[in-house]
N, C-alpha and C positions, 0 to 999 in steps of 0.2 A: 942722365936719362932724358930730361926736360930738353937738354940741347940737341939731343939725337931726334927728340919728336919733332921739334921745331925746324930741324934741318930737313926732315922727312916731308913736313908740311910745306916748307918753302919749295922745295924740288917739285913737289906735286903741283902747287901752284904755277911754277915757271913752265911746267910742261903743258899744263893746260893753256895758258897765255900763248905759248909756240905754237899749239895744234890749233886753237882759235884763229890765230893770225894766218896760219897755213891754209885753214879752210876758208877764211874770208878772201885770201887771194885766189884761192881756186874757183871760187864763185864768180869771177871773171870770164871764165871759158864755159861756153855753153856745154860741152861733154860732162862737165862735171857739176853743173849748175843745180840739177836736180838733187843729185845725190847730197852735195854739200848743205842744201837746204833741210835736208833731213837731220841734221846734227849742229850746224853753226850756232844757231840761236841757243841751244841747250849748252854747248861748249864755252859760250861768252857767259852764259849766267853760272856755270860751274867755276870758271877762271874767276868770275867776281866774288863767288863765295868763298873759294879757297885763298884769295889774296887778303891782306889785312886791309887793303883800302878798295872796295869793290867798286865805287862809282869811278875812282881814278883808273883803275885797270879798265873798265868798259869805255872810258874816255880816250885812253890810249889806243886801245883797239879800234875806236871809232876813227882816229885821226891815221892810224895805219891803212886801214881798208881804204880810205879816200886818197891818201896819198900814193898807196900801190897802184891804184887806178890811174892817176895822173902820170906816174913814172913808166907805166906800160903802154902809154898811148891812148888809152881810152877815151880820154877826153874830160872835160869837167862835168858836163851834163851826165854822161852815162856812168861816171865814177858816183856822182851824188844820188843818182837813182838807184844804184847797186847798193849804196850805202843805206839809202831810204828803206830798203828792203831787210837789210841783216840788223843794223843797229837798234831800230825800235823794238825788233821780235827779242833780241837777245836782253836788252835792258827791262822791257816789259815781264819777261819771264822771271828775271832776277827779281824785280820789284814785288810782282805777285806773290812769289814764294817767300820772299823774305818778311812780307807782309801777313803771310799766312791766310792768304785770299781764298786758298782751296784749289784742287786740281781741275775741278770743273770749270770753276771761272777762269782758271789759267788758261785751258784749253779754249773755251768760248772767246775770250777776250783776244788770246793770241791768234785765233782763226781770223779775226777781222782785220786785225794788225797787217797779217801775213797776206790776206787778200787785197789790202789796199798797197803793200808792196809790189805783190806781182802786177798790179795794175800799172804802177809806175814802171817797171822794168818792160812789160811788153806793149803798153799803149801810149805812153806819153812820147817816146821817141817818134812814133808814127803822127801823133798830134802835132808835133813840132814840124815835121817835114812836110806833111800833107794837109795839115788841119783837120783831119779825120783819125780819131783814136783807133778806128779798126780797119784802117785803109790797108796796111800791111798784113793783117790777119786775114782779111778778106782776098788778099793777092795770094797769100799762102795757101788758103783753103782752095782757092780756085786752081792752083797747080795740082794739088795733090788730088782734086777730084776730077780732073779733066778727062782721065781714062773712062771714070763713070758716067760723064756726061755725054760721052759719045754714044751711049746705050740709050736707045729711045724710051726704053721701059723705065730706065733710072733717071734720065735727064730732068724731069719734072721735079722729082724728090730732090736731086742736088740743088736746083735753083731755089726750091722752098727752103732747103737747109741753109744757104748762102744769105736769103733775106733774113732769115731767124738767127742768124749767128751774133749780130750786136747784142740781141735780147737775151741770149743763152749765155754768152761768152763770160760775163762778171759771174754768174752762178757757177759757170765750170771753174773759174778762178777761185771762188770760195771752196769748191769741192778739193782744190789743190792744197788751199791755206789750211782748210780743217785738217787734211791727212798731215800736213807738215807740223801743224799744232801739236795733234795728238802723239806723233811719233817723238817729237822734241821734247814734251813733258815726260813721256816713258823712258827716254834715253837720259834726261838728266837723273832720273830715280834709278835707273840702271846703274849710272855712274857712281851715285852715291854708296851703291853696295860695296865698291871698293874703297872710297874716301871716307865714308861712315860719318863725318862731321859736318855736312851741310845740313842747315836748318829748314829742311823742305817739308811740306805739309805731307802728312802720311799718305801713301798710296793705298786705297781701299783695294780689296779683290774684285775681280770683275763682275761677280755677282752681285755686289753692292753698290755699283756705279749708279748714279741718278742725276737728274736735270734739277734746275730751280725750279720751285712749284709753280711759277708763273710763267715759265718759259714756252711750254706748248700752247697754252690757251692764249698768251698774247700773240704769238707768231701765228697760230691758227686763226684767230679774228682778224690780223692785218692781212693774211691772204685772202681770207674772204672778201674783206671790203675792196681789196684791188680787183679781185675776180668780177665783183658786182659792177666796178667802175668800167671794166673792160667790156662786159656783157651791156652797158649801158652806151657803148660806142666811145668810151674814153681810153684809147689804147696807148698813150703816152707814159703810161706806168708799167708797160708789160715787162721791162728788164727788173724793175723793182720788184715785180710779182714774182718773177723766176727766181730771184736772188731770195727773197724772203721764204719761198717754197723751198728752196734747197737749204737753207738755214734751218727750217722746220724738219725736211725730209731726212737727212743725214745723222741728227742725234737719235731720231726716231728709229731709224735703220739699226743704228748700234744698240739701241735698247731691245729691239726685237732679237738681234743676235743674243742679246743677254738672256731674254726671255727663253729662248731655245736652250741654253747654256744651264739655267736654273732648273729647267725640268729634267734634264739628264744628270745634272748634279745630284738629284735627290735620288736618283736610280742606279746611276752607274759609277758615281765616284769622280774627282776632279779630272784625272788623266783623259779618261773615257769621254767625259763631258767635253771637253776642249777639242778632240779630235772629232767628236761628231757635230759640234758647233761648227767648226771651221768648213766640214764638208757641206753641210746642210746650208751655211752662210753662203758659201760660193755658189752652190747650185740655184739659190734663190736670187742671188744677185746677177746671175745669167739670165734668169727669167724676167728680170726687170727690178728687182728690189721692192716692189710695191707690198708684197706679202710681208716682208720685214717690218716696213712700216706701220701696216696695220698690226701687227704683233706688238712693235713698239707702243702703239697708242693705246692697245688692250692691255699691255702690262703696266702703262703708266696711270691711265685715267679710268680703265675699266675694272672688272672683279678679278682681272688676271694677276693679281700681285700674288707672288710666291715668297716664302720666307728667305731672309737673306743669308747669303753664305757667311760662315764663320771666318773670321779674319785667321 
C-alpha cells in the first residue's frame, strides 16, 4: 500500500515538473505569454512541493527555461530576461508558502516581483537598443493611436496620453503583476484540492480577506507626501507617485468588492452574494473603480466593518 502511494506521489511530481517545463517553454511565444504567466509560477511551486527535493526541482526548471531559450534562437539576453520573470516568481511563491508567510503576503510580495519581471521583459530590450526603456512602448502606442490622432478633437488627448505614458506604464505593469500574483496563489490552492498534501497556508473565505494593519496608512501617507512634492513643483517623482497610488488603489478596490459581498452574504447567502458582487463590481469598474476604493477604505478603516464570514 505504501509503495502504491509513493508511486502515485512520484507520478504526480513528474507530471507537474513536465507541465511546468512546457509552461516555461510556451512563455517565449507572445501569443501564450499572458496565459502562461497566470499559471507557471504556481506550477513551479506545486512541482517543488510534490518532489522530494524542492529546490533541486526549481533549479532544474530554471536551467531548462534558460537552455530552451538558447536552443530556440531567442538569444542570451532575451532568455535571461524571460527567466528573470518566471524563476523568481515560482521560487518566491514556494518559499513563502513553505515558510507559512500567509496568502496576503504571498500576493503582495509576488506582485512586486512579477512587476519587476514584467519591466525586465518589456523595457530592458528597449533600453539596450535605444537607450530609452520606453522607446518601443512609445512607438507601439503611436502606431495604435494614429487613427485617433487624425481626429482634431482627440489629437490633444492622444498627445497628452503619450507624454504621460512613461509615468503611468510602471503602475500599469503593477496592475498586471498583482493580477498574475492573485491568480497564481489561487491556482496553487486549487491544485492542492487534487493533491491534498502540499503544506500551504490555509486560504480564508473571500469575506475574511484582509491587509496587513499598516499597509493602507503607510502607502496613503507616502502618496500624500509625493503629491505634496509635485504640488511644490518637484515632478521627478510622478512615476513613483502613480505606482504607490496603484499599490494602494488595487487592494482597496478588492476590499471594496469584499464589502459588497459581506453585505449581501448576510441577506442572500453565499451563492447569491457571489453573483451580485461580480455584477456590481463589474459595473463599478466600468465607472472608474473609485467607488470601490472608497468602500474598501470605509470597510478597512471606518465604521463599516461587518462580521466575518464563517470558514
